[in-house]
N, C-alpha and C positions, 0 to 999 in steps of 0.2 A: 676670368678663367674658372673652370669648374674645379670642384674639390678633389676630383680624381685625375687631374691632368698629370701626365707622366713627366714630371720634372725631378731630377735627382736631388735628394737632400743630403746625400752622403758628404759632399764637400762643405755643406753648411755646418754640420755638426763637427766635422774635423777642424774647420776653421775656428770653431768656438771651444776647442778642447782646452786652451789655456784659460779661457774665461770660466770654464767649469771649475778650475782649481781655485779661482779667486772669488767667485760669487755663487750663491745658492740659487739665484733667480735666473737660471738659464732659460726657463720656459718663456719668460717675458722677453728676453733678448731674441730668441728664435721667432716668437710671434711678431715682434716689432719688425724684424728683417723681412718675414714673409708678407706682412701687411704692406710694408713699404714697396715691395716688388709687385704687389697686387695678386699674389698667387692664391691666397685663401679668402680674400674679401673680409668684410667687417665681422664675419662670424668666426674668425680664426680662433679667438680666445676660447670660444665655447667648445671647440674640439678637445682642448686639454682639460677644460673644466668638467666635461662629462666623465673623463677618466684621468685622474691625477697621475696614474702610473704609465700613461702612454709614452711620455718622453723617455722614461727609464727603459722601456721595452725597445724603443728605437735605438737608444744609445748602446744597449747590450748587443743588439743585432750588428751595429756598426763595428763594435769591438771584435766580433766574430768574423769580420771581413765581408759581411753581406752588403749588397748594393741596395740601399733603401731608396725607394721612389715614393712619391706622393700616393700613387696607386697602391703600391705594395704596403704602405704604412697603414692602410685601412685594416689589414688583418691583425694589427696590434691593438686595435680598439677593443676594450674590455667589454664584451657582450654580457658577461656574467655579472658585471657591476650593477646592472639594473634590469633584471629579468622581465619586469612588467612592460618594458619598452618593446619587447617582441609583440605583445598584443596591441599596444597603442600604435606602434609604427605600421604594423601590417593592416590594422583596421583603417588607419588614415589612408594608406596606399589603396586599399580595396575600395574605399568610398570615392577616392579621387578617380580611380579607373572606371567605376560605375557611372560617374558623372561626366566622363570625357565624351567628346564628340564621336558620333558613330564612325566617322571617317578614320579615327585613330584607335578607337576602343579595342577592336579585334587584335591590334598589335600589342596593346598593353595587357590584354587578357592572357596572351601566350606566355608572359613572364610571371604571372601570378602563381601558377602551380609550383615552379621551382623555388620561388621565394617562400611559399607556404611550407614546402617540405623541409627546407633548411631552417626556417624559424622553429618548427616543431623539434627538429633534431637539436637545435641550439638550446632549447629549453630542457630537453632530456639530458643533454651532456652536462648541463650546469646543475643537474640533480633537482630541478624544479618540476617534479612529476605532476603536482597539482595544477600548476599553471599550464603545463604541456597538455594535460587532459582537457582543461578548459578551452585551450586554444584549438585543439582537435575538434571538440564538439561544436564550437562556434563557427568554424570556417570550412570543415571538411565536406559538408553536404553538396556544395556545388561541383565537387570533383568526383563524386561517387560514381556517376555514370561511366566516365571514361577512365578513371584511375582506381576503380573499386578494389582490385587485387593489391595494388600498391598501398592503399590505405589500410587494408587488413594487415599487411606486413608492418606498417608503421605503428599501428595501434598495439601491436604485440611488443613494442620496444618501450620500456618504462625507465630504464636506468642506463648509465654510461656503460656498464658491463654488458647489458643487452646489445648495445650498439656494436661492441667489439665482436660479438658472436653472430650477428645477423649479416648474412652475405649481401642482402639487398642494400642495407645501410652502408656497408663497406664500399659497394659500388658507387653509391651516391657521394660518399665523402672523397673518394679517390678520383672522380671524374667530373666533368663539367657538362651541364645542359647546354644545348645549342639553341639560341633564339634569334630569329631574324626580325629586324626592325628597320624602318626608313630613317634617314638622318634627322628629319624634323621630329618624329615621334621619340627617338632616342634623346634628343636635346630637351624635349619637354619633360621627359621622365627624370633626367638628371637635374634639371632646374628645380623641379618639385622636391626631389629628395634633398638637394643641397640647401635650398632656401629654408626648409623645415628641419634641417639637421637630423635627418633620419640615417644616422651613421650605420646602424645595424643593417638596414636594407642595402646600403651602398657596399658594405663589407661582404654581404652575401653575394651580390652581383659580381663583385670583383673576384671572389674566390671560387664560386661554384657555377657561374653562368658565363658562357661565351656568347656575346652579342655580336652577331654579324650584321653590320650596317650596310644596306644597299638601297639603291634607288628603285622607285616604282614597285613597292611591295603591295600587291593586290590581294594576296591570300597568304595566310600563315598556317603551316601544318606543324603539328607537334613532332619534335625530333627527340626520340629516346636517346639515352646515353649509349654510345657505341664503344667506348673505351679508347678511342683515338682522339687526338687533337684535330682541330680544323685543318691545319696544314698537312697532317698525316693523311687525313681523308682525301684531300686534294691530290696528294701524291698517289694514293691508291687508285683514284679515278683516272689518272693519266696512264695507267697500265694498258698497253695495247692489247685488244682482244678482237677476234674475228668470229662473228656469229653465223657466217655462211656455212652451208652444208655441201659437201663434195658430191659430184654427180654420181659416184659409185654408191653412195648411201641414198641419195635423193631419189633415184629411180625406183627404189623399193618402198619408200615411205611417203613421198610427196608427188602429187600430180604437178607437172610443169605448168607454171603460170607465165603467160607471155610478158607480164609486167616485171618479172624478176630481172635483176641485174646479172646477166650471164657472165660478165667478166669477173664479178665477185665470186660467183659460184665456181667457176673454173679454177681460180687460183687458190682455192682453199681445200686442203686435204687434212685429214685427221693427223694430229701429231702423236696420237697414241697408237701403238701397234694393235691392229684389229684382226680377229680371226676371219677366215673365209666363211661365207654363208653357205650352208649345205644346199645342194641343188634342189632337193625336195622342198626345203624352206623357201628358196627363191621362187619356185612355182606357186607356192601358197601365197607369198607376199604379192606377187604380180597379179594373181587372180583376185585377191582382196582389193588391191588398188584399182583394178579395172572395174570392180563393182562398187566402188566407194561412191556414196551419195553426196552431192554438193548441197551444203546447208546454207540457209540465209534466213532473213526475217519472214520470208514468204514460204519457206520450206523448212520447218522445224523437224528435229529428229524424232524418230520413234523411240519410246523409252520403255525399259523393262526393269521393274523393281523386284528384287528378291528379299522377302521378309523372313527373318529368323524368329521362331516362336520359342517361348520358355527359356530364353537365354539372355535376358536384359542385364542380369547381374554377372554373367560369366563371359560374354562375348566382348572382346577388346577391339577386334579389327576384322575387316572383310576385304578380300582381294579377288577381283575377277580378271581372268586372262584377257589378252588383247583381241582374241578371236571370239570371246564370249562362251567358250566351251567349258571352262572349269571355274569353280568358285571355291575359295578356301576361307575358313574362319579360324581366328586365333583366340584361345580361351584362357581364362585365369587358372584353370586346373592343369596348365602346362601342356595341353593337347592342341592338336591342329586337326581340323576336319575338312576333307576335300570332297566336293560334289561334282558329279559329271552332269552338267546342265543339258547336254544333248543326248543323254542316255545312251551314249556309245559305249557299250560294255566291252568292246575290244580294248579300250584304254585300260581296263582293269583285269585283263585276262590272267596276269601273273598273281593277282591278289586272290588266291583260291583257298579252298578248304585246307590244303596242306600248310599254307602259310599261317592261317589262323590257328591250326592245331599246334604249330611249333611255338606259339606264344605261351609261355608258362606263367604269365602274370595272373594275379588274382582276378577272376572273371567278374566279381561284383563291381570292380572299378573300370572294367573295359567292356564296352558294348560294341558288337559288330553288327553291321546292317547289310542286308542284301538289296537295299533300295537305293543304291547309287552313291554312297559316301563311304570314305574310309578314314580311319583315325591314325594320325602320326604321333608317336610318343618318343620323346628323347630329351626335351628340355626339362630342367629341374625348377623352373619358375614360370610365372605367367608369360604367355607369348604375346608379342605386340605387332611387330612388322612382318609383312608377307610380300613376296614378289615372285611372279611366274616368269620363267624364261621365255624367249621369243617363240620357241617351238613347243612349249608346254611340257618339255621332258623333265624339267627340274623346277623345284620350288625352294626359295630361300625364306628362312624364318629367323626372327630376332627375339630375344627374351630378356626378362629381368635377371636371368642368371649370368648376363654379360657375354653370352655366346651367340654366334650366328651358325645355323645349320643348313646344309644343302641336302635336299631330299630328291631321290630318284622316283619319278612318278610311275615308272613301270613296275617296280618292285615294292613301292611304298616304304622304302627304307632310307635311313640316314646314311649319306655317303661321306660327308666331311663335316667336321666341327671346327669353326674358326674362333680362336680365342685371342683377345687383345685388349678389349675394353674392360675397365675395372668396375663399371657400374652398368645398370640396365641399358639395353640398346632399344631405343624407341622405334626406329624405322630402318628399313633396308630396301634397296632397289637395285635391280639389274640395270646395266647400261643398255642402250638401244640394241646392241648386237651381242648381248650376253658377255660371257668371259669375265668382264669386270663388274664389280658391284660396289655400292657405297653404303655406309652405315651412319646413323645419327644416335648420339648417346647422352646419357645423363652426365658423363664426364666432361661435357662441353666441347667435345671434339667430333669432327666428321672424319671418317677414315675410308680410304680407297683400297680395295682388295682385288685380287684375281682369284678365280675359282681353283687354280692349280697351285696356290700358295696359301698356307695357313697363317701367314703373318701379313700385316697390312703393308701396302706399297707406299702409301702416303698418310700422314697424320696432319689434318688441317685444323689449326688452332687459332682462335680469335674471338669466339663468342664468349660472352660473360655469364651465360647460364646454359641450361639444358639445350641441346640441339634436338628439336622435336621431329624434323622431317627433312628429306633430301630428295633431289630430283636431278636427272642428267640432262645436259644439253643434247640436242639431236646429233651434233657432230662428234660427240664423245670426248671433246677436249675440255669440257668444263662441267662442274656440278654446282648446284645452288642449295644452300641449307637455310632452314628457318628455325628460329630459336625463341626461347622464353624471354630473351633479352629484348624482344620486340624488333629485332633486325633480321634481315636476310643477307647472306653473303654469297658472292659469286667467286668460285675458286678455279684456278688453272690446275688441271690434273697433272700435267707434266712437271710443273715447278713446285706445286703446293702453295703458290702465292694467292693471297686474296686480291681479286681484281676489282671488285665493286662492293659497296655496302649500300643496302636499301633500308632506310629507316623512316618510319612514319606511322607504325601501328601503335595503338594505345595499350595493347595487351599481347599476350603470347601468340606467336605465329604457329599454327597447327598444320598448315599445308602450303606447299609452294608448287608451281607448275610453270614450265617453260613452253611457249607455243611451239607447235611442230615446225613452223618456219624459222625458229631459232632467234627471233628478234625481240620477243616480249616475254615478260615475266608477270605472273599473277601470284599474289600472296594473300592469305586469309587466316583468321584465327578467332581468338576469344573476344575480340572487340567488335565482332559481328559485321565487319566490313571487309570488302575485297579491294585491294589496290593493284592497279595495272601499272607496270613500270616499263620504260624503255631500257633494255638491258645495257646498251652501250653507254648511254649518257647518265644512267642511274636516276633519271628524272621521273617523277610521278606523272602518269598520263591521265588517270581517272580514278575516282573512289566510288565504289558501288555499294550502296546501302539498301537494306530491305529486310535482311534476315533479323530475327529477334533473339536468336541464341547463337552460341558458338558455331563456327563453320568448320566442318571436319574434313571436307574434301572438295577439290576443284579440278576441272579438266577442260582442256581445249578440244574442240572437234578437230579432225585430222586436216581440215582445210583452214584452221585457225579462225573461222568465221563466227563460231559460237563458243561461249564459255558457260559451262554448267557448274553449279555449286550445290553441295548437299550440307544440310545443317541439322543441328540438334533440335531445331524448331519443327522438324517433321516435314520440311518442304525441299523441293529441288527447284532452283531458279535458273532460267536460261537467259543469258545476256548477249547482246549484239556486240561482240568484241570488235568486229571489223569496223562497225560504225563508230564505236568509241575511239578507236585508233585513228581512223581517217579524219574524224571531225577535229581532233586535236592537231593532226598534221596539216589540215587545210587552214586552220585559224591560229595565228600567232598570238594566242591569248591563254595564259595559264589558268585563268579563272573559269574557263569553260568546264562545266560538270554535266555532261550528257547522262541521262538516266540509263539508257541502254537495256532496260528490262523488257524481254520479249514475252516471257510466259512464266507462270508459277505453277508447279505441279505439287499438289497437296496430298500427303498420305493421311490415312485414317489416324494413326497414332504411332508412327514409326520414325524415330530419329535416324537420319540418313548418315551412315558411316563412310560410304564411298560412292563416288560417281566416276564412270569410266566410259570413254568413247571407244568402241571397237574399231578395227582397221577399216570397216565398211561404214563407219559413222552411225552405228546404232548406239544409243545411250543406255548403258546398263548401270544399275545402282543397287545398293544393299543396305539393310538396316535391321534392327531388332525391334520387335513389337514391344511397346511399353504399356504395361497394364495401368 
């Protein structure tokens, strides 16, 4: 039997309650009984020798009515009794993992980081700051590349008081890491830890790591903490969703594909009340759809990059409209600037000299231009998120001041101010048919709004950290949010329920995008990788690597064949998303990792803030020139 076999000891101690009154040597009686039954093996006596107070702790728990099992009893082991054992135990485990066969090593490596984290926190909590610092310096280097930001947070924690005040540490202490291992690898690990009496490591695994044992583990992906137990996640993923798009919406946004499941299309209608599309907008959408270029590996999109000069310290975000006509930039001085990219001055006819003269603000802080841009002032803090409406008549903006503002593009004036968030709002996005919009905030919530109501319709709660980005599903029934907790969540707009959780990034997610056909999700961020997901199954399809810095923006072409990504490394990369998706669908093998890179577009020195396919499949992008 392994030392953490789940056998109740409650009745053993209760049966020995009379013996407790008659003799002081209860430990030997308990050990003899356990040894006779073969539960603890010939190492049983050492369990109590390592910590003489262990038996008292278990007895106190029994008196409180707690059900004590061999597994749970590990948490009573006194880790503070021998702080140096954190170093010796982890070092031994590390050397054992490094010396393991290649066939199993990748599984053992997945559990090293969670153990490393909690060994460090254990040293800090026991006020052994010198040992904690030594431990961090000895073993942190191998985790720098993938967990650099985590290590920065951990290194700022020196005392038990620091641990109580640090949100990241609180999340680590209150939740469990999820690790997947094969039965044989799990048995090998347990045997090694048991035979060498590494009780500290066993205790950490029992308390802070959920090990999912399953057959045929061919590849192990890092699973960040989601805040839910494994059983809760399984229940979430059973929530029924439909990613189909109704014909009434499909005819304006997607070309009909003969391979589509028509039955699925016909039976799905939006559960959200949607506004009627204006006749003039219908004409524009149909015209754009008829002129949409089909893209593939042999027919890559034309690309247009707009570079902002003298603004690298001030520009926070860029948004380009879906027809490529307008571009807006959000700035740290609380302003928004809008450019007419087609030089159609009819769009600005109401922005005339009379309007400028009516502005009584100090002119040294307000500059007006006759060269195609206008300045929108209203926020009281840096502006971050921007989103144009379907017909370009309105613009949404979100700010550090916690508000979202709706701007009229004809008069260049603020129409509505939406208040509800208590902290900065990082992102905002119109739904595919306008009227509704979604916001992402530092307060860890995503909120659903309608333009005719200043209060949110839904507050979506579940993320453990900032919600950085949000994107609507094409059928308007769902939104997806990406967070600094390294997870993306898929939400049902009508009920407010979380339907799926996508976890696998090593760092904050900065951008999420759902494919126009509604079946797939792409997420990217500070870990420099893009992950493609199947929305319904929440399974990873492919991981795309190549960027060398944070990825700020991704977008699918309108036919879902090409995925574009823009990064802080000054490049735009084009990926063959259709090949990546079909290669996985054709092969029942999760280890397939098709590269999928079609082309890399390199700028001179311009970090790319946004990439966006227009309705005709022209790729537009924007960034600020970096000196």
